[in-house]
gemmi code that builds the backbone of each chain (N, CA, C; Angstrom):
import gemmi

chains = {
    "A": [
        ("ALA", (9.173, 38.237, -10.367), (7.879, 37.766, -9.887), (7.293, 38.789, -8.918)),
        ("GLN", (5.988, 38.798, -8.863), (5.317, 39.733, -7.969), (4.792, 38.994, -6.743)),
        ("LYS", (4.791, 39.684, -5.626), (4.343, 39.063, -4.378), (3.837, 40.118, -3.420)),
        ("VAL", (2.844, 39.740, -2.628), (2.329, 40.617, -1.578), (2.359, 39.859, -0.267)),
        ("THR", (2.933, 40.462, 0.748), (3.044, 39.813, 2.048), (2.313, 40.617, 3.114)),
        ("GLN", (1.394, 39.961, 3.772), (0.730, 40.536, 4.940), (1.132, 39.658, 6.113)),
        ("ALA", (2.110, 40.108, 6.842), (2.728, 39.269, 7.869), (1.807, 39.026, 9.062)),
        ("GLN", (0.897, 39.932, 9.300), (-0.015, 39.789, 10.437), (-1.204, 38.935, 10.018)),
        ("THR", (-1.321, 37.761, 10.587), (-2.432, 36.882, 10.247), (-3.714, 37.339, 10.962)),
        ("GLU", (-3.576, 37.624, 12.249), (-4.725, 38.048, 13.048), (-4.312, 39.165, 13.997)),
        ("ILE", (-5.201, 40.128, 14.173), (-4.989, 41.217, 15.120), (-6.271, 41.398, 15.929)),
        ("SER", (-6.122, 41.532, 17.227), (-7.275, 41.789, 18.088), (-7.042, 43.090, 18.845)),
        ("VAL", (-8.034, 43.956, 18.814), (-7.945, 45.234, 19.522), (-9.268, 45.490, 20.225)),
        ("VAL", (-9.226, 46.454, 21.113), (-10.438, 46.898, 21.794), (-10.898, 48.188, 21.116)),
        ("GLU", (-12.196, 48.370, 21.081), (-12.756, 49.576, 20.464), (-12.016, 50.829, 20.891)),
        ("LYS", (-11.856, 51.733, 19.945), (-11.223, 53.039, 20.088), (-9.708, 52.981, 19.997)),
        ("GLU", (-9.161, 51.792, 19.951), (-7.719, 51.687, 19.729), (-7.421, 51.966, 18.261)),
        ("ASP", (-6.226, 52.469, 17.998), (-5.749, 52.586, 16.626), (-5.043, 51.284, 16.249)),
        ("VAL", (-5.156, 50.911, 14.973), (-4.523, 49.674, 14.532), (-3.951, 49.873, 13.142)),
        ("THR", (-2.771, 49.319, 12.903), (-2.120, 49.402, 11.595), (-1.947, 48.015, 11.012)),
        ("LEU", (-2.393, 47.865, 9.781), (-2.238, 46.614, 9.052), (-1.101, 46.784, 8.053)),
        ("ASP", (-0.159, 45.857, 8.095), (1.036, 45.990, 7.270), (0.880, 45.276, 5.929)),
        ("CYS", (1.505, 45.852, 4.911), (1.522, 45.248, 3.589), (2.867, 45.549, 2.939)),
        ("VAL", (3.551, 44.506, 2.536), (4.826, 44.648, 1.836), (4.689, 43.970, 0.481)),
        ("TYR", (5.148, 44.637, -0.560), (4.983, 44.084, -1.902), (6.342, 43.949, -2.594)),
        ("GLU", (6.363, 43.091, -3.597), (7.562, 42.894, -4.403), (7.190, 42.950, -5.874)),
        ("THR", (7.891, 43.760, -6.620), (7.756, 43.804, -8.064), (8.937, 44.534, -8.653)),
        ("ARG", (9.316, 44.168, -9.870), (10.386, 44.868, -10.568), (9.825, 45.886, -11.551)),
        ("ASP", (8.511, 45.863, -11.718), (7.887, 46.831, -12.610), (7.929, 48.220, -11.984)),
        ("THR", (8.041, 49.219, -12.824), (8.034, 50.593, -12.318), (6.623, 51.167, -12.290)),
        ("THR", (5.730, 50.551, -13.068), (4.324, 50.981, -13.081), (3.481, 49.886, -12.456)),
        ("TYR", (2.862, 50.199, -11.355), (2.028, 49.212, -10.674), (0.996, 49.939, -9.820)),
        ("TYR", (0.023, 49.152, -9.352), (-1.058, 49.716, -8.555), (-1.249, 48.862, -7.308)),
        ("LEU", (-1.548, 49.514, -6.230), (-1.785, 48.837, -4.960), (-3.211, 49.095, -4.503)),
        ("PHE", (-3.794, 48.088, -3.896), (-5.189, 48.149, -3.479), (-5.330, 47.608, -2.058)),
        ("TRP", (-6.363, 48.073, -1.388), (-6.824, 47.453, -0.155), (-8.310, 47.133, -0.317)),
        ("TYR", (-8.664, 45.916, 0.139), (-10.051, 45.482, 0.152), (-10.415, 45.025, 1.563)),
        ("LYS", (-11.690, 45.182, 1.894), (-12.232, 44.704, 3.167), (-13.219, 43.578, 2.879)),
        ("GLN", (-13.109, 42.480, 3.623), (-14.045, 41.373, 3.471), (-14.769, 41.144, 4.787)),
        ("PRO", (-15.979, 41.667, 4.923), (-16.754, 41.423, 6.139), (-17.255, 39.982, 6.158)),
        ("PRO", (-17.879, 39.564, 7.258), (-18.342, 38.172, 7.351), (-19.278, 37.747, 6.219)),
        ("SER", (-19.955, 38.666, 5.588), (-20.858, 38.317, 4.491), (-20.106, 37.757, 3.279)),
        ("GLY", (-18.825, 38.068, 3.157), (-18.018, 37.463, 2.107), (-17.616, 38.368, 0.965)),
        ("GLU", (-18.399, 39.372, 0.677), (-18.079, 40.234, -0.460), (-16.829, 41.060, -0.189)),
        ("LEU", (-15.972, 41.204, -1.171), (-14.808, 42.074, -1.030), (-15.208, 43.496, -1.380)),
        ("VAL", (-14.944, 44.400, -0.459), (-15.296, 45.803, -0.642), (-14.035, 46.594, -0.919)),
        ("PHE", (-14.030, 47.302, -2.036), (-12.880, 48.107, -2.420), (-12.727, 49.284, -1.469)),
        ("LEU", (-11.487, 49.525, -1.014), (-11.224, 50.647, -0.119), (-10.394, 51.737, -0.783)),
        ("ILE", (-9.305, 51.348, -1.445), (-8.422, 52.350, -2.011), (-7.558, 51.752, -3.115)),
        ("ARG", (-7.179, 52.595, -4.067), (-6.223, 52.267, -5.105), (-5.150, 53.349, -5.125)),
        ("ARG", (-3.902, 52.928, -5.283), (-2.791, 53.866, -5.323), (-1.856, 53.448, -6.439)),
        ("ASN", (-1.420, 54.393, -7.284), (-0.458, 54.030, -8.314), (0.960, 54.304, -7.842)),
        ("SER", (1.906, 53.692, -8.521), (3.302, 53.712, -8.082), (3.955, 55.084, -8.193)),
        ("PHE", (3.327, 55.995, -8.878), (3.925, 57.317, -9.046), (3.380, 58.336, -8.051)),
        ("ASP", (2.484, 57.895, -7.202), (1.855, 58.808, -6.255), (2.100, 58.317, -4.839)),
        ("GLU", (3.079, 58.906, -4.158), (3.420, 58.464, -2.812), (2.731, 59.284, -1.727)),
        ("GLN", (1.818, 60.119, -2.130), (1.088, 60.883, -1.119), (0.278, 59.963, -0.230)),
        ("ASN", (0.332, 60.222, 1.050), (-0.527, 59.476, 1.966), (-1.971, 59.935, 1.782)),
        ("GLU", (-2.888, 59.093, 2.139), (-4.300, 59.424, 1.955), (-5.080, 59.143, 3.226)),
        ("ILE", (-6.016, 60.016, 3.472), (-6.881, 59.870, 4.650), (-8.328, 59.928, 4.181)),
        ("SER", (-9.117, 58.980, 4.687), (-10.539, 58.972, 4.402), (-11.268, 58.648, 5.688)),
        ("GLY", (-11.744, 59.663, 6.355), (-12.407, 59.447, 7.638), (-11.454, 58.861, 8.663)),
        ("ARG", (-11.786, 57.686, 9.166), (-10.916, 57.041, 10.172), (-9.818, 56.190, 9.528)),
        ("TYR", (-9.857, 56.095, 8.212), (-8.889, 55.272, 7.487), (-7.767, 56.141, 6.933)),
        ("SER", (-6.550, 55.623, 6.990), (-5.433, 56.310, 6.349), (-4.469, 55.267, 5.791)),
        ("TRP", (-3.750, 55.673, 4.757), (-2.827, 54.774, 4.090), (-1.481, 55.456, 3.944)),
        ("ASN", (-0.428, 54.689, 4.195), (0.944, 55.189, 4.128), (1.694, 54.377, 3.079)),
        ("PHE", (2.002, 55.002, 1.957), (2.684, 54.332, 0.856), (4.134, 54.782, 0.856)),
        ("GLN", (5.063, 53.845, 0.983), (6.492, 54.166, 0.976), (7.208, 53.250, -0.004)),
        ("LYS", (7.619, 53.798, -1.129), (8.330, 53.010, -2.130), (9.685, 52.551, -1.617)),
        ("SER", (10.301, 53.336, -0.775), (11.644, 52.997, -0.275), (11.648, 51.678, 0.489)),
        ("THR", (10.536, 51.372, 1.119), (10.432, 50.121, 1.881), (9.423, 49.161, 1.249)),
        ("SER", (8.915, 49.506, 0.072), (7.918, 48.678, -0.629), (6.758, 48.323, 0.299)),
        ("SER", (6.234, 49.329, 0.947), (5.148, 49.075, 1.884), (3.947, 49.977, 1.599)),
        ("PHE", (2.794, 49.452, 1.919), (1.545, 50.197, 1.732), (0.655, 49.856, 2.919)),
        ("ASN", (0.913, 50.512, 4.036), (0.251, 50.167, 5.291), (-1.059, 50.917, 5.476)),
        ("PHE", (-1.947, 50.298, 6.201), (-3.316, 50.787, 6.384), (-3.577, 50.961, 7.876)),
        ("THR", (-3.996, 52.159, 8.261), (-4.261, 52.441, 9.663), (-5.724, 52.803, 9.870)),
        ("ILE", (-6.326, 52.175, 10.863), (-7.682, 52.531, 11.279), (-7.571, 53.248, 12.617)),
        ("THR", (-8.065, 54.441, 12.661), (-8.022, 55.245, 13.878), (-9.330, 55.067, 14.651)),
        ("ALA", (-9.216, 54.951, 15.949), (-10.409, 54.799, 16.804), (-11.291, 53.676, 16.274)),
        ("SER", (-10.756, 52.476, 16.277), (-11.442, 51.322, 15.682), (-12.821, 51.105, 16.296)),
        ("GLN", (-13.694, 50.506, 15.483), (-15.058, 50.195, 15.906), (-15.330, 48.720, 15.620)),
        ("VAL", (-16.337, 48.193, 16.274), (-16.695, 46.781, 16.095), (-16.992, 46.480, 14.622)),
        ("VAL", (-17.577, 47.437, 13.927), (-17.919, 47.236, 12.510), (-16.691, 47.117, 11.612)),
        ("ASP", (-15.522, 47.447, 12.161), (-14.294, 47.296, 11.389), (-13.806, 45.849, 11.380)),
        ("SER", (-14.406, 44.998, 12.177), (-14.009, 43.589, 12.220), (-14.243, 42.950, 10.848)),
        ("ALA", (-13.170, 42.435, 10.276), (-13.229, 41.879, 8.922), (-11.851, 41.318, 8.581)),
        ("VAL", (-11.789, 40.722, 7.398), (-10.488, 40.345, 6.840), (-10.105, 41.434, 5.845)),
        ("TYR", (-8.883, 41.898, 5.932), (-8.408, 42.961, 5.053), (-7.313, 42.402, 4.145)),
        ("PHE", (-7.482, 42.679, 2.863), (-6.530, 42.199, 1.873), (-5.829, 43.368, 1.204)),
        ("CYS", (-4.540, 43.200, 1.041), (-3.734, 44.097, 0.234), (-3.481, 43.385, -1.096)),
        ("ALA", (-3.481, 44.125, -2.204), (-3.311, 43.502, -3.512), (-2.490, 44.396, -4.427)),
        ("LEU", (-1.875, 43.756, -5.403), (-0.970, 44.429, -6.335), (-1.358, 44.075, -7.764)),
        ("SER", (-1.352, 45.040, -8.663), (-1.433, 44.715, -10.080), (-0.340, 45.472, -10.803)),
        ("VAL", (0.251, 44.815, -11.776), (1.360, 45.412, -12.499), (0.967, 45.629, -13.938)),
        ("TYR", (1.549, 46.625, -14.540), (1.156, 47.029, -15.883), (1.285, 45.879, -16.876)),
        ("GLN", (2.327, 45.089, -16.736), (2.586, 44.013, -17.693), (1.505, 42.943, -17.666)),
        ("ALA", (0.828, 42.803, -16.528), (-0.129, 41.703, -16.374), (-1.567, 42.177, -16.436)),
        ("GLY", (-1.797, 43.344, -16.964), (-3.156, 43.834, -17.041), (-3.729, 44.077, -15.665)),
        ("THR", (-4.964, 43.653, -15.496), (-5.629, 43.982, -14.245), (-5.496, 42.895, -13.197)),
        ("ALA", (-5.033, 41.722, -13.578), (-5.063, 40.594, -12.660), (-4.389, 40.948, -11.338)),
        ("LEU", (-5.126, 40.832, -10.263), (-4.636, 41.200, -8.945), (-3.882, 40.057, -8.302)),
        ("ILE", (-2.800, 40.416, -7.611), (-2.065, 39.470, -6.776), (-2.358, 39.854, -5.338)),
        ("PHE", (-2.946, 38.918, -4.609), (-3.397, 39.200, -3.250), (-2.413, 38.704, -2.205)),
        ("GLY", (-2.360, 39.425, -1.099), (-1.755, 38.885, 0.101), (-2.729, 37.899, 0.731)),
        ("LYS", (-2.296, 37.240, 1.804), (-3.150, 36.228, 2.415), (-4.177, 36.820, 3.369)),
        ("GLY", (-4.122, 38.087, 3.592), (-5.134, 38.751, 4.404), (-4.775, 38.834, 5.883)),
        ("THR", (-5.326, 39.845, 6.525), (-5.203, 40.016, 7.970), (-6.592, 40.075, 8.568)),
        ("THR", (-6.855, 39.193, 9.516), (-8.150, 39.188, 10.188), (-8.108, 40.140, 11.377)),
        ("LEU", (-8.941, 41.149, 11.329), (-9.010, 42.138, 12.405), (-10.265, 41.892, 13.239)),
        ("SER", (-10.078, 41.736, 14.525), (-11.208, 41.578, 15.449), (-11.213, 42.757, 16.405)),
        ("VAL", (-12.312, 43.479, 16.429), (-12.461, 44.624, 17.328), (-13.545, 44.282, 18.337)),
        ("SER", (-13.181, 44.288, 19.604), (-14.147, 43.961, 20.649), (-14.582, 45.234, 21.377)),
        ("SER", (-15.774, 45.154, 21.926), (-16.348, 46.331, 22.609), (-15.993, 46.337, 24.081)),
    ],
    "B": [
        ("ASP", (-30.150, 48.576, -9.058), (-28.801, 48.873, -8.585), (-27.780, 48.144, -9.445)),
        ("GLY", (-26.663, 48.842, -9.751), (-25.618, 48.194, -10.513), (-24.779, 47.326, -9.622)),
        ("GLY", (-24.318, 46.207, -10.177), (-23.484, 45.351, -9.371), (-23.229, 44.011, -10.016)),
        ("ILE", (-22.639, 43.144, -9.216), (-22.298, 41.793, -9.654), (-23.106, 40.810, -8.818)),
        ("THR", (-23.825, 39.941, -9.498), (-24.680, 38.979, -8.818), (-24.163, 37.577, -9.046)),
        ("GLN", (-23.918, 36.871, -7.960), (-23.492, 35.486, -8.042), (-24.595, 34.587, -7.485)),
        ("SER", (-24.761, 33.442, -8.122), (-25.715, 32.465, -7.601), (-25.257, 31.047, -7.954)),
        ("PRO", (-25.597, 30.081, -7.098), (-26.236, 30.272, -5.799), (-25.220, 30.721, -4.754)),
        ("LYS", (-25.697, 31.141, -3.613), (-24.804, 31.541, -2.534), (-24.152, 30.312, -1.899)),
        ("TYR", (-24.938, 29.230, -1.749), (-24.428, 27.987, -1.179), (-24.780, 26.839, -2.120)),
        ("LEU", (-23.822, 25.956, -2.337), (-24.039, 24.855, -3.264), (-23.319, 23.618, -2.737)),
        ("PHE", (-24.026, 22.505, -2.788), (-23.439, 21.244, -2.382), (-23.356, 20.341, -3.607)),
        ("ARG", (-22.252, 19.665, -3.741), (-22.049, 18.820, -4.911), (-21.535, 17.471, -4.476)),
        ("LYS", (-22.014, 16.453, -5.139), (-21.488, 15.119, -4.875), (-20.221, 14.925, -5.681)),
        ("GLU", (-19.332, 14.150, -5.140), (-18.097, 13.857, -5.862), (-18.418, 13.272, -7.234)),
        ("GLY", (-17.669, 13.723, -8.244), (-17.889, 13.200, -9.582), (-18.861, 14.007, -10.413)),
        ("GLN", (-19.503, 14.983, -9.809), (-20.471, 15.803, -10.534), (-19.840, 17.138, -10.943)),
        ("ASN", (-20.288, 17.625, -12.084), (-19.938, 18.983, -12.469), (-20.957, 19.943, -11.870)),
        ("VAL", (-20.523, 21.167, -11.612), (-21.443, 22.177, -11.107), (-21.077, 23.527, -11.727)),
        ("THR", (-22.090, 24.335, -12.027), (-21.850, 25.639, -12.643), (-22.279, 26.757, -11.706)),
        ("LEU", (-21.378, 27.705, -11.514), (-21.651, 28.895, -10.712), (-21.944, 30.053, -11.656)),
        ("SER", (-23.008, 30.769, -11.341), (-23.433, 31.862, -12.206), (-22.843, 33.190, -11.744)),
        ("CYS", (-22.506, 34.046, -12.707), (-22.041, 35.393, -12.404), (-22.585, 36.336, -13.472)),
        ("GLU", (-23.322, 37.337, -13.039), (-23.912, 38.337, -13.933), (-23.555, 39.729, -13.423)),
        ("GLN", (-23.178, 40.621, -14.362), (-22.904, 41.996, -13.968), (-23.641, 42.964, -14.886)),
        ("ASN", (-24.128, 44.047, -14.306), (-24.830, 45.066, -15.095), (-24.082, 46.392, -15.031)),
        ("LEU", (-22.763, 46.302, -14.894), (-21.914, 47.491, -14.807), (-21.349, 47.898, -16.166)),
        ("ASN", (-21.658, 47.119, -17.191), (-21.136, 47.354, -18.539), (-19.602, 47.233, -18.566)),
        ("HIS", (-19.086, 46.348, -17.754), (-17.646, 46.125, -17.706), (-17.221, 45.126, -18.771)),
        ("ASP", (-16.063, 45.394, -19.378), (-15.543, 44.472, -20.388), (-14.892, 43.238, -19.754)),
        ("ALA", (-14.154, 43.437, -18.673), (-13.355, 42.359, -18.100), (-14.074, 41.698, -16.928)),
        ("MET", (-13.947, 40.380, -16.856), (-14.521, 39.631, -15.735), (-13.528, 38.579, -15.267)),
        ("TYR", (-13.691, 38.165, -14.005), (-12.706, 37.294, -13.360), (-13.400, 36.300, -12.433)),
        ("TRP", (-12.713, 35.180, -12.217), (-13.098, 34.247, -11.162), (-11.895, 34.012, -10.268)),
        ("TYR", (-12.142, 34.158, -8.955), (-11.129, 33.885, -7.946), (-11.626, 32.794, -7.007)),
        ("ARG", (-10.682, 32.060, -6.482), (-10.978, 31.055, -5.458), (-10.330, 31.486, -4.156)),
        ("GLN", (-11.038, 31.303, -3.047), (-10.513, 31.660, -1.749), (-10.559, 30.460, -0.818)),
        ("ASP", (-9.410, 30.101, -0.285), (-9.308, 29.053, 0.717), (-8.799, 29.686, 2.007)),
        ("PRO", (-9.166, 29.128, 3.152), (-8.724, 29.693, 4.428), (-7.203, 29.816, 4.476)),
        ("GLY", (-6.726, 31.015, 4.815), (-5.300, 31.238, 4.965), (-4.525, 31.328, 3.668)),
        ("GLN", (-5.230, 31.242, 2.537), (-4.527, 31.245, 1.241), (-4.741, 32.521, 0.454)),
        ("GLY", (-5.553, 33.403, 0.918), (-5.843, 34.576, 0.106), (-6.676, 34.183, -1.095)),
        ("LEU", (-6.679, 35.028, -2.113), (-7.451, 34.775, -3.320), (-6.513, 34.393, -4.463)),
        ("ARG", (-6.933, 33.393, -5.219), (-6.137, 32.970, -6.367), (-6.993, 33.015, -7.624)),
        ("LEU", (-6.376, 33.460, -8.721), (-7.093, 33.669, -9.969), (-7.288, 32.362, -10.714)),
        ("ILE", (-8.537, 32.074, -11.103), (-8.848, 30.854, -11.837), (-8.856, 31.131, -13.344)),
        ("TYR", (-9.715, 32.037, -13.768), (-9.842, 32.431, -15.165), (-10.169, 33.918, -15.222)),
        ("TYR", (-9.846, 34.525, -16.356), (-10.302, 35.882, -16.588), (-10.675, 36.046, -18.054)),
        ("SER", (-11.485, 37.062, -18.311), (-11.944, 37.357, -19.666), (-11.800, 38.851, -19.902)),
        ("GLN", (-11.077, 39.206, -20.928), (-10.875, 40.621, -21.231), (-12.045, 41.204, -22.018)),
        ("ILE", (-12.732, 40.320, -22.766), (-13.797, 40.806, -23.636), (-14.659, 39.607, -24.015)),
        ("VAL", (-15.814, 39.873, -24.565), (-16.723, 38.792, -24.956), (-16.025, 37.820, -25.906)),
        ("ASN", (-16.318, 36.521, -25.717), (-15.774, 35.431, -26.534), (-14.276, 35.235, -26.366)),
        ("ASP", (-13.730, 35.761, -25.308), (-12.306, 35.587, -24.996), (-12.158, 35.263, -23.528)),
        ("PHE", (-11.269, 34.324, -23.203), (-10.932, 34.080, -21.806), (-9.545, 33.445, -21.727)),
        ("GLN", (-8.906, 33.650, -20.585), (-7.547, 33.174, -20.383), (-7.448, 32.444, -19.049)),
        ("LYS", (-6.565, 31.460, -18.978), (-6.334, 30.753, -17.734), (-5.586, 31.634, -16.748)),
        ("GLY", (-5.959, 31.481, -15.494), (-5.220, 32.131, -14.422), (-4.228, 31.164, -13.804)),
        ("ASP", (-3.972, 31.344, -12.519), (-2.939, 30.549, -11.846), (-3.383, 29.122, -11.514)),
        ("ILE", (-4.701, 28.908, -11.368), (-5.175, 27.595, -10.912), (-6.359, 27.125, -11.755)),
        ("ALA", (-6.211, 27.114, -13.071), (-7.322, 26.816, -13.975), (-7.658, 25.329, -14.084)),
        ("GLU", (-6.776, 24.450, -13.676), (-7.020, 23.011, -13.869), (-8.277, 22.560, -13.131)),
        ("GLY", (-9.158, 21.875, -13.861), (-10.390, 21.378, -13.273), (-11.548, 22.353, -13.354)),
        ("TYR", (-11.332, 23.474, -14.003), (-12.369, 24.493, -14.179), (-12.542, 24.815, -15.659)),
        ("SER", (-13.737, 25.312, -16.008), (-13.959, 25.823, -17.353), (-14.893, 27.017, -17.277)),
        ("VAL", (-14.796, 27.889, -18.277), (-15.628, 29.093, -18.317), (-16.106, 29.327, -19.739)),
        ("SER", (-17.042, 30.248, -19.868), (-17.480, 30.728, -21.171), (-17.803, 32.204, -21.030)),
        ("ARG", (-17.741, 32.919, -22.146), (-18.092, 34.341, -22.121), (-18.821, 34.660, -23.435)),
        ("GLU", (-20.064, 34.232, -23.483), (-20.879, 34.424, -24.686), (-21.585, 35.773, -24.676)),
        ("LYS", (-21.780, 36.328, -23.503), (-22.414, 37.636, -23.374), (-21.547, 38.517, -22.484)),
        ("LYS", (-21.600, 39.799, -22.720), (-20.760, 40.725, -21.969), (-21.055, 40.662, -20.476)),
        ("GLU", (-22.323, 40.477, -20.133), (-22.710, 40.561, -18.738), (-22.582, 39.245, -17.974)),
        ("SER", (-22.242, 38.158, -18.639), (-22.282, 36.852, -17.999), (-20.949, 36.112, -18.129)),
        ("PHE", (-20.520, 35.467, -17.033), (-19.238, 34.751, -17.035), (-19.368, 33.542, -16.093)),
        ("PRO", (-20.072, 32.496, -16.516), (-20.273, 31.333, -15.641), (-19.012, 30.487, -15.494)),
        ("LEU", (-18.867, 29.893, -14.337), (-17.733, 29.024, -14.020), (-18.240, 27.615, -13.766)),
        ("THR", (-17.685, 26.634, -14.467), (-18.019, 25.241, -14.220), (-16.873, 24.570, -13.480)),
        ("VAL", (-17.217, 23.981, -12.364), (-16.247, 23.207, -11.589), (-16.448, 21.754, -12.000)),
        ("THR", (-15.474, 21.187, -12.644), (-15.646, 19.836, -13.181), (-15.190, 18.790, -12.171)),
        ("SER", (-15.488, 17.546, -12.490), (-15.105, 16.444, -11.612), (-13.581, 16.266, -11.569)),
        ("ALA", (-12.890, 16.905, -12.494), (-11.431, 16.818, -12.522), (-10.767, 17.695, -11.461)),
        ("GLN", (-11.536, 18.587, -10.874), (-10.981, 19.450, -9.823), (-10.887, 18.622, -8.540)),
        ("LYS", (-9.652, 18.448, -8.057), (-9.403, 17.516, -6.955), (-9.952, 17.971, -5.617)),
        ("ASN", (-9.923, 19.233, -5.375), (-10.356, 19.747, -4.077), (-11.217, 20.987, -4.292)),
        ("PRO", (-12.456, 20.814, -4.722), (-13.265, 21.962, -5.125), (-13.919, 22.725, -3.987)),
        ("THR", (-13.936, 22.175, -2.793), (-14.596, 22.873, -1.683), (-13.864, 24.179, -1.401)),
        ("ALA", (-14.560, 25.299, -1.585), (-13.933, 26.616, -1.429), (-15.005, 27.684, -1.578)),
        ("PHE", (-14.553, 28.927, -1.403), (-15.393, 30.101, -1.618), (-14.967, 30.708, -2.949)),
        ("TYR", (-15.945, 30.925, -3.853), (-15.634, 31.415, -5.188), (-16.170, 32.830, -5.356)),
        ("LEU", (-15.305, 33.696, -5.853), (-15.667, 35.095, -6.034), (-15.546, 35.487, -7.496)),
        ("CYS", (-16.606, 36.082, -8.004), (-16.608, 36.635, -9.351), (-16.342, 38.127, -9.254)),
        ("ALA", (-15.701, 38.687, -10.265), (-15.360, 40.104, -10.228), (-15.368, 40.680, -11.631)),
        ("SER", (-15.371, 42.002, -11.698), (-15.304, 42.653, -13.008), (-14.592, 43.985, -12.904)),
        ("SER", (-14.098, 44.474, -14.044), (-13.502, 45.805, -14.128), (-13.851, 46.381, -15.487)),
        ("ILE", (-13.828, 47.707, -15.573), (-14.286, 48.345, -16.801), (-13.451, 47.916, -18.004)),
        ("ARG", (-12.170, 47.772, -17.821), (-11.261, 47.276, -18.860), (-10.239, 46.363, -18.197)),
        ("PHE", (-9.541, 45.590, -19.014), (-8.457, 44.774, -18.488), (-7.193, 45.621, -18.530)),
        ("PHE", (-7.024, 46.437, -17.507), (-5.877, 47.335, -17.423), (-5.512, 47.472, -15.967)),
        ("SER", (-4.227, 47.483, -15.674), (-3.781, 47.399, -14.285), (-4.244, 48.570, -13.439)),
        ("GLY", (-4.594, 49.695, -14.046), (-5.035, 50.823, -13.251), (-6.502, 50.800, -12.890)),
        ("ASN", (-7.228, 49.849, -13.440), (-8.664, 49.797, -13.181), (-8.977, 49.016, -11.917)),
        ("THR", (-9.952, 49.486, -11.194), (-10.362, 48.810, -9.977), (-11.217, 47.600, -10.310)),
        ("ILE", (-10.992, 46.514, -9.605), (-11.802, 45.314, -9.748), (-12.857, 45.305, -8.649)),
        ("TYR", (-14.091, 45.062, -9.036), (-15.206, 45.001, -8.094), (-15.688, 43.560, -8.001)),
        ("PHE", (-16.086, 43.176, -6.792), (-16.405, 41.776, -6.527), (-17.879, 41.563, -6.215)),
        ("GLY", (-18.333, 40.346, -6.528), (-19.649, 39.906, -6.102), (-19.605, 39.386, -4.671)),
        ("GLU", (-20.725, 38.836, -4.229), (-20.832, 38.390, -2.835), (-20.304, 36.984, -2.616)),
        ("GLY", (-19.957, 36.301, -3.680), (-19.341, 34.998, -3.540), (-20.314, 33.836, -3.482)),
        ("SER", (-19.778, 32.643, -3.768), (-20.544, 31.398, -3.697), (-19.727, 30.370, -2.935)),
        ("TRP", (-20.386, 29.718, -1.964), (-19.729, 28.666, -1.213), (-20.045, 27.332, -1.877)),
        ("LEU", (-19.011, 26.592, -2.230), (-19.198, 25.266, -2.810), (-18.635, 24.227, -1.848)),
        ("THR", (-19.456, 23.249, -1.548), (-19.027, 22.159, -0.671), (-19.248, 20.832, -1.380)),
        ("VAL", (-18.230, 20.016, -1.398), (-18.354, 18.688, -1.984), (-18.667, 17.688, -0.867)),
        ("VAL", (-19.753, 16.949, -1.066), (-20.175, 16.003, -0.012), (-20.063, 14.564, -0.516)),
    ],
}
model = gemmi.Model(1)
for chain_id, residues in chains.items():
    chain = gemmi.Chain(chain_id)
    for i, (resn, *xyz) in enumerate(residues, 1):
        res = gemmi.Residue()
        res.name, res.seqid = resn, gemmi.SeqId(i, " ")
        for name, pos in zip(("N", "CA", "C"), xyz):
            atom = gemmi.Atom()
            atom.name, atom.element = name, gemmi.Element(name[0])
            atom.pos, atom.b_iso = gemmi.Position(*pos), 0.0
            res.add_atom(atom)
        chain.add_residue(res)
    model.add_chain(chain)
structure = gemmi.Structure()
structure.add_model(model)
structure.setup_entities()
């Protein structure tokens, strides 16, 4: 069975702090994809990144970075120098080759950034 | 602009009534999906469609129905059989039904049963 765990339900930080959102996944498939989405208060899920199981390179996009470690089945997301606009719910998700595109979501982490 | 349009944004339904949520996409995507979101529960898959005139049940299909008569449209009907329909509903699409493809989401519809 596949599962995604986001152990942090809520995180509160002050602007300019760095923050890491944790994501741990479970699957026996060797081919799978991991995703992060951002859900601002408006409700729409915004795609942030996709990573396949054969590519363990970390990725940086502006203030966002992702650390993928197969050894610990983790795909953590770090926001550097957080801003108020980063306040949102962040979801980690998994899709496995056997199940097509259907995403399995974690329960999300609510990030609050105060000024 | 290309994207996924859901309507209405807010909907109130009386108990015992069926209600249909609209989802239209102009991305030329083959696959479409409906997810339900409850507080603290993450997103759960209701139905998905890999191609026109085809659809499959997801994890929580009971009390819901869908149709896929056109490539761009995937309406969701919440029937009176759905015991707890109050939730946030998200429609999504991807270019193909393949695990490597990114799924893109609409802005969602809030359904409240009164």
